[in-house]
C-alpha positions as CSV (number, residue, x, y, z in Angstrom):
1,M,52.8,104.3,89.8
2,R,52.5,105.4,93.5
3,D,55.3,106.8,95.5
4,E,55.7,103.7,97.7
5,Q,55.8,101.3,94.7
6,R,58.4,103.6,92.9
7,E,60.5,103.7,96.0
8,H,60.3,99.9,96.7
9,R,61.4,99.2,93.2
10,R,64.4,101.4,93.6
11,I,65.3,100.1,97.0
12,L,65.4,96.6,95.5
13,E,67.7,97.8,92.5
14,L,70.0,99.4,94.9
15,V,70.2,96.4,97.1
16,R,71.3,94.1,94.2
17,E,73.9,96.7,93.0
18,L,75.3,97.0,96.5
19,R,75.5,93.3,97.0
20,R,77.1,92.7,93.7
21,D,79.8,95.3,94.8
22,G,80.5,93.2,97.8
23,F,78.3,95.1,100.5
24,E,76.5,93.4,103.3
25,V,73.0,94.9,103.1
26,E,70.2,95.3,105.4
27,T,66.9,97.0,104.6
28,D,64.4,98.8,106.9
29,S,66.9,99.1,109.7
30,C,67.0,101.5,112.5
31,V,70.1,103.8,113.2
32,G,71.3,105.4,116.3
33,P,69.9,105.9,119.8
34,R,66.6,107.5,118.4
35,K,66.0,104.5,116.1
36,L,65.8,106.4,113.0
37,K,64.6,104.2,110.1
38,A,66.8,103.8,107.1
39,D,65.7,102.3,103.8
40,I,69.1,100.6,103.3
41,I,72.3,100.1,105.3
42,A,75.3,98.7,103.4
43,R,78.6,97.6,104.9
44,K,81.9,96.7,103.4
45,D,85.1,96.8,105.3
46,A,85.2,100.0,107.3
47,Q,82.7,101.6,105.2
48,T,79.0,102.1,106.0
49,I,76.5,103.7,103.6
50,V,73.0,104.7,104.8
51,V,70.5,105.2,102.1
52,E,67.1,106.7,101.9
53,V,65.2,106.5,98.7
54,K,62.4,108.9,98.1
55,T,60.1,110.5,95.5
56,S,60.0,114.2,95.4
57,G,56.4,113.9,96.9
58,S,57.5,111.7,99.9
59,L,60.8,113.8,100.5
60,R,58.4,117.0,100.7
61,D,56.4,115.0,103.4
62,E,59.4,113.6,105.2
63,K,62.1,116.1,104.8
64,N,62.5,116.7,108.5
65,T,63.0,113.0,109.3
66,V,65.4,112.7,106.3
67,A,67.5,115.5,107.6
68,E,67.7,114.2,111.0
69,L,68.9,111.0,109.7
70,A,71.3,112.5,107.5
71,D,72.7,114.8,110.2
72,Y,73.1,111.9,112.6
73,V,74.8,109.5,110.1
74,R,77.4,112.4,109.1
75,T,78.5,112.4,112.8
76,L,79.6,108.7,112.5
77,P,83.1,107.8,111.4
78,G,83.3,105.7,108.3
79,H,79.6,106.4,107.4
80,R,78.1,108.1,104.6
81,F,74.5,109.2,103.9
82,D,73.0,108.9,100.5
83,L,69.7,110.2,99.4
84,V,68.3,108.7,96.1
85,L,65.4,110.5,94.5
86,T,63.5,108.2,92.3
87,N,61.7,110.9,90.2
88,P,63.7,114.2,90.4
89,R,62.1,117.3,88.8
90,L,63.6,118.8,85.8
91,P,63.7,122.4,85.2
92,R,61.2,123.7,82.5
93,H,64.0,125.3,80.6
94,P,67.3,123.6,80.8
95,I,70.0,125.8,82.2
96,G,72.0,127.6,79.5
97,I,69.2,127.4,76.9
98,E,67.4,130.7,76.3
99,R,64.0,130.7,74.7
């Protein structure tokens, strides 16, 4: 499965979960004066969650953009930034297990 497909599928899952939890949800929205793109913006009461969904490959390619978005969101009162990885890499040898 391609990165874009994997990310899109996870975004749809998160949107369903957030709506079920009572959030108003927007997708592919812009944030801030620099119009930084966010995959999901979810609002409920005074809380706003900005979500980026990435595969390890797309994160590697877009790390500066994601970091800029995260840094901006962290300056906003009542806002939280969440980065969701769709295919996190596992270590070859789990921590605490010797070979």
